[in-house]
Structure formats: structure tokens, C-alpha cells
C-alpha positions as CSV (number, residue, x, y, z in Angstrom):
1,M,40.8,129.6,101.6
2,R,44.2,127.6,101.0
3,S,43.0,124.4,103.5
4,T,39.4,124.2,101.7
5,V,41.4,123.9,98.6
6,R,44.1,121.2,100.4
7,R,41.0,118.9,101.5
8,G,39.0,119.4,98.5
9,L,43.0,118.2,96.4
10,A,43.8,115.6,98.2
11,A,39.8,113.8,98.4
12,A,40.5,114.1,94.7
13,A,43.3,113.0,94.8
14,I,42.2,110.0,97.0
15,T,39.0,109.3,95.3
16,A,41.3,108.7,92.1
17,A,43.3,105.4,94.1
18,G,40.1,104.3,94.9
19,L,39.0,104.3,91.5
20,T,42.9,102.8,89.4
21,A,43.1,100.3,92.7
22,F,39.2,98.8,91.8
23,A,39.5,99.3,88.2
24,P,39.7,96.0,86.7
25,A,43.1,95.3,84.9
26,A,42.6,94.6,81.3
27,A,44.5,92.4,79.0
28,A,46.0,93.0,75.7
29,Q,44.0,92.0,73.0
30,P,46.7,90.5,70.0
31,S,47.0,93.2,67.9
32,I,48.7,94.5,64.8
33,Y,50.8,96.1,67.0
34,N,50.7,94.0,69.7
35,P,51.2,90.3,67.4
36,V,51.3,87.0,70.4
37,I,52.6,83.5,69.8
38,T,51.8,80.6,70.9
39,P,53.0,77.2,70.9
40,C,50.5,74.4,68.7
41,S,52.9,72.3,67.9
42,H,50.1,69.7,68.6
43,K,47.5,70.8,65.7
44,F,49.8,69.2,63.4
45,R,51.7,65.5,62.2
46,T,53.8,64.7,59.6
47,P,52.9,62.2,56.6
48,L,54.3,59.8,58.6
49,D,51.8,59.9,61.7
50,A,48.6,58.1,62.2
51,P,46.1,60.2,61.6
52,R,44.6,62.1,65.0
53,P,41.4,63.9,64.6
54,G,41.8,67.9,64.2
55,T,45.5,67.7,62.9
56,D,46.7,68.5,59.7
57,V,50.0,67.6,57.3
58,Y,52.8,69.3,57.8
59,W,55.6,68.7,55.3
60,S,58.7,69.5,56.6
61,P,61.9,69.0,57.7
62,F,62.2,69.3,61.0
63,G,58.9,67.5,61.6
64,T,56.2,69.4,63.9
65,G,58.3,70.7,67.1
66,G,59.2,74.1,67.2
67,I,55.4,75.6,65.6
68,V,54.0,78.3,66.6
69,C,50.8,79.7,66.5
70,F,50.9,84.1,65.2
71,D,48.3,86.0,66.5
72,D,48.4,89.3,65.1
73,G,44.1,90.6,65.9
74,T,43.4,89.6,62.0
75,G,41.7,86.7,62.2
76,M,43.9,84.9,59.8
77,E,46.2,81.9,61.2
78,N,49.7,81.8,60.7
79,Y,51.8,79.8,61.5
80,Y,55.6,79.4,62.4
81,Q,58.4,77.1,62.7
82,R,61.5,77.7,64.1
83,D,64.4,75.4,63.1
84,P,67.6,73.7,64.6
85,W,69.2,76.9,63.9
86,G,66.1,79.1,65.5
87,R,66.1,81.4,62.6
88,W,62.3,80.8,62.1
89,H,60.2,79.8,59.0
90,D,56.8,80.9,57.5
91,M,54.2,77.8,57.2
92,N,52.4,77.7,53.9
93,E,48.8,75.5,53.6
94,L,49.0,74.7,49.6
95,M,46.5,71.8,49.4
96,A,43.1,72.3,52.8
97,G,45.3,70.3,54.8
98,H,48.5,70.5,54.7
99,F,51.1,72.5,54.9
100,F,54.5,73.5,53.5
101,Y,57.4,74.8,54.8
102,V,59.1,77.8,53.7
103,V,62.9,78.2,53.1
104,F,63.2,81.6,53.1
105,S,63.7,82.5,56.7
106,S,61.7,85.1,58.7
107,T,61.8,87.8,60.8
108,V,58.3,87.9,62.0
109,P,57.6,86.4,65.5
110,D,60.8,88.6,66.5
111,Q,58.4,91.1,67.4
112,A,55.7,89.2,68.6
113,T,55.8,88.5,72.6
114,W,54.8,84.8,74.2
115,G,51.8,84.0,75.0
């Protein structure tokens, strides 16, 4: 009786291990619990730069360097810029196609992982 139980448990363990090995690895999607940031300075230009298709104007004293896209799974685009001192600043779109630098710093991107 014991050997039958042992064989059954061994067969179940081998089957479970085999199914786990062939299961596809699930990639975590961004969510409010697991936000993701990615570099996206290429989507912006300064007011002094020549217009480029697919770019918005960004009015900032730091140019367009250090801009990240913040994806929290809600479908809304959020952008942040890191200043030379390492602080994050939110970017607000006050006019269509024109983003403005927020003076106050934020810690929101610090909770995200790089994607």
C-alpha cells in the first residue's frame, strides 16, 4: 500500500514539474500596483527646436533630457522629468501639444520599475 501511495505522489510531482517547465512565463503588465517607467525624451522638443512629426513642445529649464513615460495601467499618459539634482517633476499639458514643467518635485516614479 505504501509503495502505491509513494508511486502516485512521485508521478504527481513529476507531472507538476513537467507542466511548470513548459508553462509560458507570464510578463507582468503595468498596473497601479506595479507601474513601469520607460525613457521617452524622443517624444518632446524644446520651443526653440525645429518642429518634428510626432513630438510635443516641452517648456522646461532643463531641456528634454531625462523624460520618462510613466505607465500605471490606466491608459492615461503620464510624463516625468528628472532634474540635474535627481528630483522628479511632473509634466502638465496645459495646451494641446504643449507640456509645462511643474516646479514641485514628486516621488511617484521612484515606486516604478524600469521597463
